[in-house]
C-alpha positions, -999 to +999 in steps of 0.1 A: -125+275-360-162+271-366-185+299-355-210+291-327-225+326-322-227+356-346-240+388-329-248+416-354-261+451-349-273+443-313-292+470-295-309+469-262-322+495-237-341+496-205-361+528-205-337+557-211-306+535-203-288+522-234-272+488-227-261+478-262-258+501-293-253+482-326-228+459-309-212+430-329-191+400-321-184+365-334-177+336-310-160+305-323-157+269-310-130+263-284-126+299-273-122+304-235-135+339-229-136+359-197-164+385-197-157+418-179-175+452-175-187+475-149-219+467-129-249+475-151-228+473-183-249+445-197-230+413-190-259+392-176-282+408-202-260+395-230-261+360-215-299+361-213-301+372-249-276+345-261-295+318-243-329+330-257-343+341-223-346+377-235-349+393-269-328+422-283-346+454-293-327+453-326-302+432-344-298+394-343-280+366-324-274+336-347-268+303-330-251+279-354-263+242-357-230+229-343-237+246-309-244+224-279-249+249-252-250+244-214-253+271-188-256+273-150-292+280-140-297+308-115-326+289-099-319+255-084-332+226-106-334+203-076-365+186-063-373+185-025-356+156-007-337+146-039-305+127-036-275+137-057-274+106-079-312+107-084-310+143-095-281+136-120-299+107-135-332+125-138-318+158-150-293+144-176-310+111-186-276+094-182-267+060-166-256+057-130-221+047-139-217+078-162-231+101-135-207+087-109-177+090-132-183+127-140-192+135-104-158+121-093-141+149-113-157+173-089-147+153-058-181+139-053-176+104-039-201+075-033-212+089+001-219+123-015-239+108-044-263+092-018-267+124+002-298+146+000-289+177-020-305+200+005-280+187+032-250+199+011-232+232+014-235+258-014-201+248-027-210+211-030-244+220-046-224+240-072-203+209-078-235+189-085-246+216-110-213+215-128-214+177-130-250+178-144-239+204-170-210+184-182-231+152-184-251+168-212-219+168-233-220+204-244-193+220-266-199+255-251-206+267-215-219+300-202-212+307-165-225+339-148-205+346-117-199+309-109-174+318-081-198+337-059-200+320-025-177+292-036-151+281-010-115+279-022-115+241-024-144+242-049-129+272-067-097+252-074-118+223-086-137+246-110-104+261-123-090+226-129-122+216-147-122+247-170-084+243-177-089+207-189-123+213-207-120+208-244-149+230-254-153+268-252-170+290-227-180+325-216-174+333-179-186+365-161-164+370-131-150+399-110-120+378-098-090+387-120-069+358-107-096+333-116-099+348-151-062+347-156-061+310-146-090+299-168-094+322-199-072+330-228-094+356-244-112+386-230-146+402-239-154+436-225-188+453-225-184+491-223-204+521-236-228+498-254-202+481-274-185+446-273-148+442-276-133+407-280-095+405-276-074+374-283-055+375-250-060+371-213-073+399-190-038+413-182-028+415-219-062+430-228-060+458-201-025+466-212-035+467-249-065+489-240-045+514-221-018+516-248-044+519-275-061+548-257-027+565-252-019+561-289-052+576-299-047+605-275-012+611-289-025+609-325-053+635-317-027+658-301-006+656-332-036+663-354-045+693-333-009+705-334-008+702-372-041+721-374-027+750-354+004+752-375-016+752-408-042+777-394-013+800-383+000+799-419-035+806-433-041+835-408-007+850-417-008+848-455-044+846-466-045+883-474-013+882-495-020+875-532+013+857-536+005+833-508-033+830-514-031+797-533-009+781-507-033+793-480-062+777-498-042+745-500-036+746-463-073+751-456-080+719-475-054+701-455-071+713-423-104+700-435-088+666-442-073+663-407-097+642-387-094+633-350-100+597-339-131+593-319-122+581-284-148+565-262-154+581-228-133+561-204-150+547-173-140+567-143-112+551-123-122+536-090-103+550-060-113+543-024-099+563+005-107+550+040-105+577+067-074+570+089-076+555+124-051+559+152-022+534+150-019+514+182+004+486+192-005+455+212-030+426+209-062+431+190-079+398+197-072+370+222-092+337+222-089+311+249-105+276+247-133+293+227-161+271+214-186+285+188-218+273+173-255+271+182-275+255+211-281+224+190-248+223+171-212+228+182-193+241+151-157+244+164-140+243+198-106+246+214-099+279+196-067+296+209-056+326+189-037+358+195-039+384+168-018+416+169-032+450+160-029+460+124-030+425+111-052+416+081-066+382+087-082+360+060-106+334+075-106+305+051-122+270+050-147+250+031-184+261+030-202+248+061-171+246+083-180+277+104-164+308+089-195+329+093-202+314+127-168+325+139-173+360+124-207+364+141-193+353+174-164+378+172-190+405+162-211+397+193-241+385+173-236+349+187-226+340+223-197+317+227-207+281+238-177+281+261-143+297+266-138+334+259-125+360+235-113+395+243-108+426+221-080+450+229-090+480+251-105+511+234-109+492+201-141+500+182-155+471+161-173+475+128-192+445+112-204+440+076-224+410+064-251+406+038-279+407+065-268+441+078-288+457+050-319+449+071-310+477+095-312+504+069-339+530+071-360+528+039-367+566+040-330+575+040-312+586+008-278+572+000-261+605+009-282+609+041-273+575+053-236+580+048-238+614+066-254+595+096-227+569+099-196+591+092-178+610+119-184+647+120-150+656+107-155+636+075-161+661+047-189+662+022-164+655-006-151+625+012-186+612+015-193+618-022-161+601-032-169+570-011-204+569-026-189+572-061-164+544-054-193+521-047-211+532-079-235+558-065-226+587-087-243+620-096-281+619-089-279+583-076-268+597-042-304+610-039-319+576-043-339+564-013-330+531+003-364+517-004-358+516-042-323+501-040-317+465-051-302+440-026-267+445-042-270+483-040-280+481-003-250+458+004-227+483-013-242+512+007-236+494+040-200+486+031-194+522+021-209+534+054-187+510+074-155+522+057-164+558+065-172+551+102-135+551+113-136+518+133-104+503+146-114+468+137-133+458+105-151+424+104-161+418+067-181+387+056-180+385+018-175+422+011-167+417-026-201+403-037-220+427-059-188+446-069-171+447-103-134+437-104-121+473-106-140+481-073-129+448-057-092+456-064-096+492-053-112+480-020-084+454-015-057+481-021-075+506+003-078+480+030-042+468+025-031+504+034-056+506+063-037+509+096-065+491+116-072+454+120-092+435+095-108+401+097-125+390+065-141+361+046-138+362+009-137+337-020-122+362-044-086+351-049-074+385-061-089+403-031-074+378-006-040+380-023-041+418-021-051+420+015-042+390+037-010+389+057-024+363+082-043+331+074-067+314+098-082+281+086-114+264+099-115+227+092-130+197+110-141+217+140-107+233+146-095+269+141-058+273+135-034+300+122-018+287+090+019+293+086+031+310+055+014+332+029-019+328+010+000+314-020+015+287+003-020+279+015-034+276-020-005+254-031-011+232+000-048+228-010-040+221-046-017+192-035-044+177-013-069+180-041-047+162-066-044+133-041-081+132-035-090+133-072-065+105-079-082+084-052-117+090-064-112+089-102-117+054-117-091+041-142-100+053-177-098+018-192-124+002-169-155+009-191-162+013-228-185+040-243-216+021-233-206+015-197-196-021-201-164-034-184-135-035-209-115-067-211-080-066-197-055-060-224-026-070-202-008-037-207-015-003-193-018+029-212+017+042-218+026+069-193+042+089-221+007+099-234+002+121-204+036+138-209+029+142-246-004+160-239+013+181-213+040+191-238+014+200-264-005+222-240+028+239-230+036+245-267+001+260-273+005+284-243+039+296-257+024+300-292-005+320-277+020+343-260+039+348-293+006+354-311-003+382-286+031+398-290+028+396-328-007+413-326+009+442-308+036+444-334+011+443-363-010+470-346+021+492-343+033+486-379-003+492-392-004+526-374+030+536-387+020+526-422-012+546-420+007+576-406+032+575-435+004+572-461-014+601-445+017+623-448+019+614-485-018+623-490-013+656-471+014+667-494+014+645-526+035+670-546+066+665-523+086+633-528+107+622-498+130+592-506+137+586-470+100+585-461+092+563-491+120+539-481+106+537-446+071+530-460+084+501-481+103+487-451+072+490-428+050+473-455+075+444-458+077+440-420+039+441-417+035+415-444+061+393-427+044+397-392+010+389-406+025+358-423+040+347-389+007+353-372-011+330-397+016+303-393+012+304-355-026+303-357-024+273-380+000+255-356-022+262-326-052+248-345-032+217-355-021+211-319-056+215-306-069+189-331-041+166-320-051+170-284-088+163-292-078+132-312-055+119-283-083+123-258 
């Protein structure tokens, strides 16, 4: 595949903090890459350097002539009062019919195209941005946290678009499920280096863990060998009959080199102080209506939630999820009806705006001491701070110097320490990397109290939710079944809606003119043929990943056998030599199979592009 980016000897630092240290990577056309790394590792910095918004301190980023790049802008490119169709035409310089056709892929119908952009929810505005990006006909996309604040409906649309997209892309996301569904390669930024792995995030993390274990075992073997040789030297160095052998052993010791192993990022573990387990009803709503004096958002809400349930509040943006949460938290008064919390239950509430209540003069540690019960230990407070990325001297930072994301993390850490029976969490996973998101989901799953939460992170919802409540069309209803059932239900509805909105492919030619009727429809078998090719590509990619693991294993064994021969070249071992010959043959065969699979994948991809 043709290269689109070549990054060589890349170095970047901010003050004393090293972000990149002689990092290198090549990115080719058609690669669908998920970008991961801890907060502050340099993911967004890399994007800014790749798009030219920021310059590296050293090294170079080569953008090849074939590159047609598009990326989601962080600042909205809309003009005040602009309608959707007017924006698409102005921003992309494309005809009305073309704008409408691409917009339909994101479930933007005729009414949406005529609507003022400022009247749309955040999810629908994201759809408009994606349509505008695609209208520029790029062959490579860069998306920095595109799933933040997206409702599930729009998230499924985005997944479908990326799965069908014929070009390549880089996506930063903390949602493991989203990355699994959209990306077949993984790029990690860690310790100033860039690693690009030809497999999805699950395969990469497994490979990374195994590779580290192999290196640790190899270093243990090297150390064991050193001790054995040193023991021989210490015992026989003084004996003239053994002096020559002792010198030989010293040379062997000098040749034994340990593999350098990068310092692993600390594992994220969150422990929530336990609450008393109680039976009974946590929340009861009767004929509840919620909203604002000038707008009724939902009404007729009748819910009964048992204590200990973990309730996901789901629905499209703008339907009223946050309004319901604010009402249950006591921030908003009900318009009518009532809700009742169980007796003796203490309620804790987290939302992005709760950061406004922080005292700017507090340090991180002092704030956590304030909100934690008296029996919570200093170590527990330090552990919670560390779980939310306040480690070492960072616990002494004052609130006034914290970023918005850091303040949100601090408020969330404080709430988890406060030992409340009920937790109301509105988008708790924003500003967290995926390790922390999953650690939080696991900790809350084991939490004996009651949790109501809003989140668009599919991995987090899947980990935590045992009850689904949906807000749609002014109604709030408990959804039967699991979260997976709910997602499947939405996907079916989406397919029906897209089929209704999408115009027939044959209606217009490349210039937007109506095509004459040919009297015969496009054969249905073409769809099934494309589906079969995609399925074959997926299977081949799985085989390729397995082969890469086998090649890695055989390469290491071959290196080990060669090292043994170098360590003692005077001793001929026919069994070892036979094994070396066999490993070399197996390695050559595995590499040949890998090349064949890679060539078949390339051929199938070309066939798909030609068929489209």
